N, C-alpha and C positions, 0 to 999 in steps of 0.2 A: 549130311553136308548142309542142308537147309537150316538145321538147328544151330550149327556153328556160325553160319552167316547171320542169323537173327540175334544170337547172343553177342557176337562181336559188335553189331550195330547198337545193341542195348548198352553194352559196356562203354562204348565210345560216347553215346548220348549222355550217360551219367557224368562223364568228365567234362563234356562241353557245357552241360547245364550248370555245373558248379561255377565255371568261369563266367558264364553268361549272367548268372545270378550275382556273383561278386561277393558272396558272404560265405564264411566258413561255419559249418555246424558247430554247436557246442560240443566240446570233447566228451562231456558227460553222456551224450547220446550215442557215441560211437559203439559201445558194446550192444546197445539195443538194436541199432541198425545192422550190425554184423550178425546178430542172432536172427533177425528177420531174413537177411540174405541167406543164411545157412538153411533155414527151414524152406525158403523158396526154392532152393536147389533140389529138394526131395521130390518135387513133382515137375513133370516136363512142361506143363502149361504155365507154371509160375517161375520158370527159370529166367526168362527175359527180364521181368521186374527185379529178380535177384541179382542178375548181372548189372542192371542199371544202378541199383543201390551200391553194389560193389565198386562200380566206376566212380560214384560220388565219394565213397569212403576212401578209395585209393588216391584220388586227386586231392582230397582234403588232407590226408596224412602226409603226402608228398609236399604239399604247400606248407604245412606246419613245420616240417623238417627244414625246408628251404628258408622260411622266415627265421627259424631259430639259428640258422647258420649266418645270418646277416650281421653286419656291424650294428651294435646297439645304439639307439638314438641317445644323444646327449644334448647339451646346450648348443652344440655346433659340431664342428669336426674335432677329432682328437688325434694327438700325436702318438704314433706307435712305432716301435722298432720291429720290423718285419723281416722274416726270412722265408723264401720260397723260390720258385723258378719261373722264368719268363716262358709263357706258354702260347705266345702269338708272335707274329711278325710285327716289329715296331712300325707304327704308322707315323710318318713325318708330316707335320703341319707347319704353318708359318712360324709359330712361336713355341711349339712344344712337340713332344713325341708321346704318343699314346700306345700303351701296351697292356696285355693281360698278365697277371701275376697269380700263379696257382699253388695249391698245397701250402698255404701260408700259415705260419705261426707268428703271433704278435704279442708283444709285451708293452704295456703302457710305459712310455719313457719318463713320465713324471712321478711315478710311484711304483713300488713293488706290488705285484699282484699276480693273479693266475694267468697262465698262458692261454690266449684265445686262438682259435683256429678258424680259418676261412677257406672255402673251397676255391674261390676265384675272385680277384679284385681287378677293377679297371682303373689304371693309374696313368697320370700324366707327369712328364718330366719337362719343365719349362726350360727353354733355351735362352742363353744370353749371347747377344751378337756384338761384335766390335764396331760394326757400322751398319747403317741402314741398307747398304747395298747387299749385305749378306742375309737380310731378313727372309727373303724368298728363296734362298739357296739352301736346299736340303743337305747338300754335301757339306756345306760349311757347318751346319748344325751337327752332322755326324762326327766331325772332327773335334767338336767341343764337348763330347760326352763319352762316358765309359761304354764298353760293349754291353748291350742289353741282351744277354743270352746266358743260359745256365742258371746256377744258383746265385742269388744276390742277397745282400743284407741291406735293407733300406730303412731310412727314417722318413716317415710319411705322415701326412695329415689325411685321415680317412673318415668317411661318413657313410651312413646307410645309402643304399641305392636310391638315387634321387634324380628327378627330372621335372621338366615343366609340365604343368597340368592346366590345360585349357579345354574349352568345350569341344573344339574340333582340332584337327591337326595331329601331328606325330606325338605319341606318348612315349617319350624316352624311358620313363620309369617302367612302363609295361614291357618295353623291349629288353631292359636290363633283367627283369624278373624272368622273362621267357628264355633268356640265354644263361640263366643261372649265376648271375653276379651277386656276390655277398656284400659288395660296397664299392665305392669310388673314392678317389682322392688324388693328391699330387705329392710328388717326391721332393723331399728336402735334401737328402744326401744318399749316395750310392757307394757301396763297397762290395768286393767279391765275397761270396759265401763259401762255405765248406764244400769242396768237390765231393766229399763222401756222401753228402746229402742228396746228390743227384742220382735218382733212381733210373729205372729203365725208361719210363715215360719222359722224364726230364732229358735223358740222353737223346731220345728220338727227336725231341723238339730242338735241341742244340744242333743236331745234324741237319735238320730241315732249314734252320736259319743259315747255317754254313752253305747249304746247297743254293739258297736264294742269293746269298752274297757272292757265291762262285759265279753265277750267271750275271750278276750286276756289273761285272767288268765289261760285258758287251754293251750294256746300256750307257755306262759312264765313260766309254772310250771316246776320246776327243778326235776330231778329224785331223788328218795329217797336215803338217805345216805347209803353208803355201804363201806366195807373195800376195800382198794385199792389192785390192783394186784390179784384180784380174778375173776373167770369166771362169777359169779353172778353180779359183779359190771359192767363188760363189757356188759353183756346182758342187764342190766338195762339202761345203757347209749345208747346202740343201739336202744332199744325200745323207749327211750325218743326222739332220733333223728328222728326215723320213724314216731312217733306220732306227732312230731313238724311239719314235712312236711305235714302230712294230715290235721293238724289244719290250716296251711297256705292255703291249698286248700279249706278247709271249709270256711275260711274268704273270699276267692275270689269268690266262686260260690254261696254262700248263703248270705253273708253280703255285697258283692260288693266291698270288700277291696282288689283290685287286686295288690296293692303295697306290700301286705304281701307275695306274692309268691317268693320263692327263685329263683335266676337266673338260677340254674341248672334245676329246674323243668320247668321254663318258656321255656328254650332252648329245653328240651325234648319234650314238647307238640308242640312247633312251628316246630321243625324239622320233626315231624311225621304228620304234617298237622292237628293237633287237637288243635291248639292254640286258636281257637274260643271258646273252652269250658271254658277258664280262664276268659273271659269277659262276664258279663251278657248281653245277646243280644236276638235276635229273637228266637234262638234255646231254650234257657232257658224259656223265656216267653211262647213259643209255647208248650213246654212240660207241664208246669204248667196249661196253659189254656185248652189244649186238655184233660188232665187227669181230671181236674175239670168239663169240659163239659160232658165227658163220665159218670162220677160218678153222676152228677146232672141229666143227662138225664134218667138214670136208676131210680133214686129216684123220680123224677117228674112223670115218666111214671107209677111207682107203686102207687103214690099218686093220680094221675089223669088218670086212664086207658082210659077214654073216650075222652081225649083231647091230644093225642100223638103229634100232630103237634104243638099245643100250648106249650106242655111240652118241646119240643125240642127248641122252640124259647126262652122260659123262661130260659132254661139251658144255652143257648148262651149268654143271658144278664147277668145272675148271675155269670157265669164263668169269667166275666171281673173283679169281685171283688178280687178273690185270686191273679190274675195277678197283679192288682193294689197294693195289700198288699206286694207282693214279690218285685216289683219295688220300693216301698216306703222304704223297708228295704235296698235295694241296693243303695238308695240315689238319684234316678232320674238322674243318669249320662246320657250323651248324647246318647250312644248306648242303654242303658236300657230304657230311655224315648221313643226313636224311636221304640223299640220293643213293648212297651206297646201300643203306639198309633197305630202301625200297627195291633196288635192283636185286639184292641178295634174296630177300624173302619172295619177291616176285619170281625169280628164277627157280628157287626151290619148289614153290608151289605150282607154278605154271608148267615148267618143263619136266621137273622130276616127279612131282606128285600128280601132275596133270589135272589140276582143279580148274573150274570155269574162271573166266576173267573177272567177273564181278565178285566172286568169292575171294579171289586173290586180293583184289583191291580193298574190300572191307576188312579182311583179316590183317593185311599190312597196315592199313590206317589205324586199327586198334593197337597193333604192336608198337607203332610209332608213338602213340599216346601213352602206352605203358612206359616206354623209355623216357619220355619227357612230356608229362601232362600239360605243362605251361606253354607248350608249342602253340596252343590254340590262341595265344595272345599275339603271335607273330603273323603278320599279313602274308609274308612269303610262304608260310606253311599252307595256308588256304589256297593261294594262287597256284602253287606247285601241284598240290593234290587235285585241285579242280581241273587244271590243265591235263593231268594224266587221265582223269575221269572222262573228259571230253574226247581225248584220243582213243580211249578204250571203247567209247560209244561209237566213234566213227569206224574204227577198224573191226569192231566186233559185230557191227550191224550186218544185216543181210546184203550181200553185194549186189549192185545194180550195174548192168553193162553200160559203160560210158566211155567217151574218148579219154586218151591218156592225159590231156591237159586238165580235164575236169578231175580226174583221179589225183593228180598232183596238187591241184588247188584245194581240194576238199578239206584236208586236215588243217590247212592254214586259215581258210575261211571259217571253219568250225571253231578254231581257237579264237579268232578275232570276235566272232559273234558271241561266244561263250564267256570270254574274259572281259569284254568291253563293259557290260553292266557292273561287274564286280569292281573293275578299276575305277569307273566313274563314281561308284558308291564310296570308294576309298579316297576320293579327291584327286585321282591321277588323270593326266591328260592321255587320251587315246589317239594314236597316230593312225590316220585313215590309209596311209601307204604301207602299214605294217604287213599286210598280206603279200604285197609285191616284194617287200624287203625280205621277209622270211622265206618266201618261195625259192629264191636263189641263194641267199646268204647261208641259211641253215644247212642245206646239203653240201654246199661248197665248204663250209666250216667243218662239218663232220668228216667228210671224205678226203679233204685236202689239208686243211689247216692243222687239225689235231694230229694226224699222222706225221706231218712235217715237224710239228712242235715236239712230239715224242722222240723222233729220230734225232733232232737237234739236242734234246736233253741227254740222250744216251751218248751221242757222239761227243758231247762236251767233256766227257771223262776218258775218251779213247783217242780221238784225233781232232785237233783244232780246225784243220782244213775242212773235214767233213761237217763239223759243227757250223763253221762259217757258211758253207754251201747251203746247208739246210735252213739256216737263219736268213740267208739272202733270198731263197725261194719263199720262205715264210713272209718276208718283207714285201715281196712282189704280190703275194696273195692278199696281204693286209691292205696294200694300196688299191687293189682291185675292189675289195670290199668297201673301203671308205669312199672311193670314187663313186661307186654305185649308190651308196647311201646318201652321199652329198647331192647327187643328182636328184634323188627322190625327195630330199628335204627341201629343195627349192620350191616345191609345189605348196608347201606350208599348209597341209591339210591336217587339222586336229579336231578331235571331238572333245569339247570341254563344256561341262554342264554347270551353270550357275544355280546354286540352290542344292538342298539335300533331298534325294528321292525318297528316303525313308526305307525301313526294312521290309515293309509289306509290299511296296511297289517293286523293290529289288527282287523279292522272292517270286512274285508273279512274272516279272520280266525274265528271270532265269529259267523258270518252268517253260515259258513259251519259246525261249531261245533253244532249250534242249529239245523241245518237240520239233523245232525247225531242223535241227541237226539230224534227228532220227529219220530213217527212210519210211516216213508215213505217206499216205496217199497225197497226191499233188493238191487236190482241192482243200484238204484239211490244212496243209502247210500254207497255202495261200490265205486261207481264213485266219490262221494264227499270225501270219505276217501282217495282215491288215489290223488285227487287234493290237499287235505289238507297236505298230506305227501310231495308232491312236493313243496308246499309253505314253509313248515318247513325246507326242504332241501336247499331252495334258499339262497345263501349267503347274509348276511346282510351288508348294506353299513355302515361302521364305520365313526363316526364323528372324523376324524383324520387329524391333520395338522403335517407336517414334523418337524417343529421347533416351540417351544413355551415355555413360562414361565407362570405358573399359580399360583397365591397366592389365595388359597381357602378361602372363607369366613367361618371361623370356630369359630367366636365369639372372646372371649378373649383367644386366643391361636395362634398357627402358624402351617401351613402346606403349603409347596411350592413344586410344581412339575415342573421338567424340561424335555422337550422332544427334542431330537436331532435325527432326522431320526428314527431309530428303537431302540434307547436307551432311557430309562426312569429312572429318579431319583426322589426320594421324600426326602425332607428335613423337618423332623418333621411330626407328625401324629395327631396333634390336641388334644383337651381336652377329658378326660373321666369324665363323670358326675356320673355314677353309673356302676355297673357290667354289665348292659345290654344296656347302653346308652352312646355312644361315637361318636366323629366326624368322625372316620374312617368308621364306618358302615353307618352313615347317609349321609356323603358327599363324602369322598375319593373313596371308593369302587364303589358306583353307577356311579360316573363321569368317572372313569378310565375304568370300564367294558363296558360302553356304547361305548367307543372309541376302544374297542377290545384289551385292555392291558391284557395280560395273565400272565406276570411275570415282576418283577422289577429288573433292573440291579444293581442299587445302592440305598440303604436306609441309611439315617443319622438321628440319634436321637441326637439333639444338646446337651441336658442335660435331667435329669430324672424328672423334674417338670411335673406334670400331664397335664398342658396345652400344653406341647410339645410332651410328650411321651405316653400320656394316650391311644391313639388309636392304638398303635403299635401292640398289641396282636391281636386285631380284624383284622387289615389290613393283617398281615402276615398269618393268617389262611384263608384269602380270596384270596390273590395274593401272590405267592411264591416270596421270596426275595433272590437275589443271594449274594450280599455283603452288610453287615450291619456295619456301623461305629457308635460308641457311646463312650462317655468319661468315664474315671475312676473318679468317684465322690469322693470328700473329705468328704462327709457326711456319717455317719454310717448307715448301712443297705441298702444303695442304690446299692452297688456292688453285694450284694446277689440277689437283684431284677434283676439286669442286667444279672447275670449268668443264671437265670431262663428264662428270656425273649429272650435273643439273640440266644437261641438254635433253634429258628424258621427259621433262615436264613442258607444258605449253608456255608457261611464263616462270622465269626464275629471277628472284630478287634477293638482295642482301637483307638480313635482319637489321633494322635501325630503329632506335627508340623514336616513338611518335607516330610510326606507321600504323594505320588502322584499316581493317578489311571487314566489310559487312555484306551479308547476304541474307535476305529475309530478316528473321529475328536473331540471327547468329552474328555476333560481333567479336572480332579478334583484334586485340591491341598489343603492340610490341612495346615492351618497357625497357629492354636492354638487348644488345649493346648500343652504346652511343658511337656516332661516327668517329669521334676523336677519343677513343678509349684511353690511349696512352697519356693524353693530356689530363685525365682525371687522377693520375698518380696510382692507379690500380695496377698491380702486378700482372704483366702480360702472360697469359697462359691460355691454352685451348679451353680449359674449364671455365675460366672467367669470361671467355668470349661467347658463352652459351646464349642462345636466344631465350629471353624470358618473355613468356606469352601469358596474357590474361584473357580469358574467354568468358563471355556471358551468353547464355541461351536458356530458354525455358525456365526462367526464374532462378537460375543457379549460376554461380561464378566459379571458375576454375583457374588456379594459378600454377603454371608449369615453368619452374626456374632452371631446368637442365642440371648442370653440374657446377653452378656458380659457388664461389667460396665467400667467406665472411666479408672480404673487402667490398665485393659487389653488393652484398646484402646491406651493408651499412650505407652505401651510396644510394641504393633504392629507397631505403627508409628515409634518408635525408631529402630525397627529391620528391617522393610520392606520398610519404606518410600514410595516412589512413586510406588512401586510394588503393593500397595493396590488399585491403580486406577482401577475403574470398571465402566461399563456403567450403571448397575442396582445395587442398594443397597436395601437389605431387612433390613429395619431400626431395629436396635438392641432394644430388650426388649420392643417391641410394642410402641416405641416412649417415653420411660421413660426418666425423666430428669437426671437419673444416667448414661445415655449413650449418644451417638451421640455428642461428644465434638467437639469444633471448630477445634482442630488439626486433629482429625480423619476424619471429613468431608472434610477438606482442602486437605488431601492426597488421599482420595478416589475419590473425584470430580465426583460423579455420575450424569448422565443425568436424570435418573428416580429413585425415591425413593418409595418403596412400604411398607406400614405399615399395619400390621395385628392387629386389636384391636376390642373389643366389643363396640357396641353403648351404650353410657352413662355408661361405666364401672366404678366401684367404685374406681379405681386407677387414674382416670382422664387421661388415656393414649389416644392419644399422648399429651405430655406436650406442652404448647404454645411456650416455649423457644426453643424446638427442631424444631417445625414448622418454627419459625422465622429464625433459623440457616439454615435450608434447603432452605428457600426462599432467604436468603442472598446469597447463592452460586448458585442461579438460577436453582435449582433442581425442576423438575416437580414431584409433590407428589400426590400419591393416597393412600386412606385409605379404608380398607374393611368395616369399620363401615359406611361409606357413599357411597361407590361404590359397595358393595357386592364383589363377586369374581372378581379378576382382572386378565385379560389374555393378555399377550403380545405375539404376533405371527408375524412371518415374512410373508409378503405379496409378494409372488413370489420368484424368485431366487436372487434378489438383497439383499445383506447382510445389507444394510442400510434402507430397507423398512420395518420397524417394526411398527405395529399398536397396539393400546390399546383398549381392550373391557372392559366395566364396566357393570356387570350383572344387576345392579339396573336400568341402563338406557335402557337395552334391555328388561328386564322383568318388565316394568313399568305398572303393573296392579294397579287398583284403591285401592285394599286392602293392597298393599305393601307401606311401608314408602318411600316417594320420596327422 
């Protein structure tokens, strides 16, 4: 038993080390390593190193196979005719629908060639709306598109798995690799595929989508008609909205449709430390499994009173079936599948084989890595297993006589203490009220909400009255939960650390926290608590350089940060993809908080397109902004948006040419737009209204023109001439052919040009003509699509000693595109 435990730990360590190292061994060495592993198995004391090498080899071969399955890199994205089946619930966003496409065969539409096969693609279908009012109406989007289920034949532009690469923040490309995606892309046309190609797995996924659509009628049901301006009408509408929120919660926790949750609800649960309830995971599967096990144990003990031990083992086996049914309804998503496998193996080994808890944990951990070695790249994998490990420590430790309240609080306090350091290290906020929130919400959720949800799901196919009754009770429970969480949220207690604690400090903190959780002598735990407090009070070393220019990798968008001693400026805030998903939260805030940035001196929104302004609201709620500049847009409705958003800064002003702002040796000058832009004869557009800013600091000049087009460039050349000359140019409009004219580049004469664009974007930015012009003028050009985040920094006190860092060259892990 001990040998199995040690060998499983060694095998898991080999897999983890490979991904921590980030390099694949040379395939020529695979036979040698396999031979060494084989001979190591011959002797007991050398078996752990043999299992370690076997783990490295297994992870490497699995990674090689996954990379071979990916879309091959080309000059950009490529158009393919694809046939496969939809293998996920479509996620409706403001302007598109995102879905997974599995078991895909593809043929290049431009030439005859071999058939390529992909296991899973992540595709987007962009929606076209008749009016602006329908842009945020997901139902209007559904009516304008074909049914996304079953076998489909698509024409799509696909590219290798790609994401933004910055020093800190969310690595989307790592997430894609961990979840087994072969590529991403967007759909050009859709048509039904051959039904005969829909196998058993395809038919299961079709039925699941139908199941979710069946219950969508409750969510989309309008309130009964009533006379306007009456109290009964208002009450009816309020009841409808409350019921709609609870139906969305039902879709998430029972049907696994987490995209149905409203952003406000998601924010409420996340801010109170109960966001884990919204995603079907180990907690949900554990509740279902334990309830089924307890119920079956009573039934089997009553049926077979002389075989109580066998009845318990039989109950442990049969309890796997309801958990499997629940996860099948949830769609076998990655966290749900992980939860089912953890419960299944845990039940088999703990109840049936009667192995110790730590043995069960280590062997199950190794089995999960065998199924998907790339899981180590997923933060949710570590959080879920670490949470299980803490609970096993708490419940498996020697019991101590204590009051009931302490016994109820103990697991929640242990989870808070254990997970807080890990969450802080991952850049997540930790809610200090999460202990109180989970203490009441988790048992109520497991004992009341989940059973009501299951009864409603079953009754939905038997009797509508019973289904409505269960959903009404479910709605009452939901309002109780949200009311309680809203009350706790008003105290606004969060633990948010500015700066990066580093892996060594994290490891020491976790060790001390685990020692506090274990039932050690009181004096020892008090000593450890004092040391832990000293560690938390120790000042964190910030990753801070005095002078620098950073063009963040935000995909097809723009965000530039300038650092000048203690002065910070951000020009544009990246793209917003949905109400809860934008580049400010994923990239800007994590990178700036790690460096200890607590407030922003200057913020500039070049114009109000979402790829430039989308992250502003999230950023301003995370880091206070002193002065914000933004343009007065010629487009209707945008100025109303501006008046609502700019209130988040201390001082908000319009960009007008001639304005100048100085602080210490940092000078920012506004060159465009002019107050009477229409009088200049320039075509009115949001792009041409972009704020054009020129900044000088630390012996370097930077020109940031937003998305201006050639008409504005000609005007700037005529007005400023050689005053436009700058060392660094942020290329206008992501390198579009409508900008970066010969005359403009001739007068700017940059030494370095920085382009922010998305890899294989549908606009073909940057245009080859723009790149040729930059090359003609001898400009050194960098593109975030190829380089990741680009950081220019001054090396030492010499004003001329500027260096360039490309994050894709620094973070050159094997799962990232080279």
